[in-house]
C-alpha positions, -999 to +999 in steps of 0.1 A: +240-084-363+276-095-359+297-074-337+335-067-337+349-053-305+384-037-304+403-028-273+433-004-272+462-002-248+444+023-226+416-002-220+391+017-242+368+000-267+354+005-302+324-013-315+320-021-352+293-040-372+308-070-389+279-069-413+279-033-425+315-025-414+303+007-397+314+020-363+286+018-337+301+045-315+322+076-319+358+073-308+369+050-280+346+043-251+349+028-216+339-008-206+308+005-189+297+023-220+302-009-240+281-028-215+254-001-217+253-004-255+252-043-254+224-043-227+203-017-247+206-039-278+194-070-258+166-050-242+155-040-277+154-077-287+134-084-256+109-057-264+105-071-299+099-106-286+073-093-261+054-076-290+056-107-312+044-131-286+015-109-276+004-103-312+010-137-327+004-163-299-005-192-303+013-193-336+046-211-334+037-230-302+025-266-297-010-267-283-024-302-275+005-317-294-002-298-326+018-269-338-001-237-345+009-216-375+004-180-383-029-172-399-044-138-407-057-133-372-022-137-356+001-124-384+000-088-372+030-088-349+056-089-376+038-063-397+035-040-367+072-043-360+081-035-396+057-005-396+068+009-362+104-001-358+115+018-326+091+047-330+066+060-305+039+034-313+065+006-307+072+018-272+035+025-265+026-011-276+053-026-254+042-006-224+005-015-230+014-052-231+035-050-199+007-031-181-021-053-194-003-085-184+009-070-151+045-079-158+069-066-132+105-060-144 
């Protein structure tokens, strides 16, 4: 999603989607609040990538010089994300992957 950031004379910010033209926050916010929003957005993308890699690997990667493509066995990641976009199952799946693979963040 495209992002338009406005700054006023008092040093406060307003975030707006350049796609939907809607404000992403109410009123004017501080620099730290903007950073928090931007970091949370990136963390959401990170969580999505974790789930996709776990559920779809090896699809999309070169193994022994041959690229693997999605088949029925490995096509479940995208479907899961569509069905559970940021709901409780989404976070449970992310935490299960992090715990199972012993990833320390």
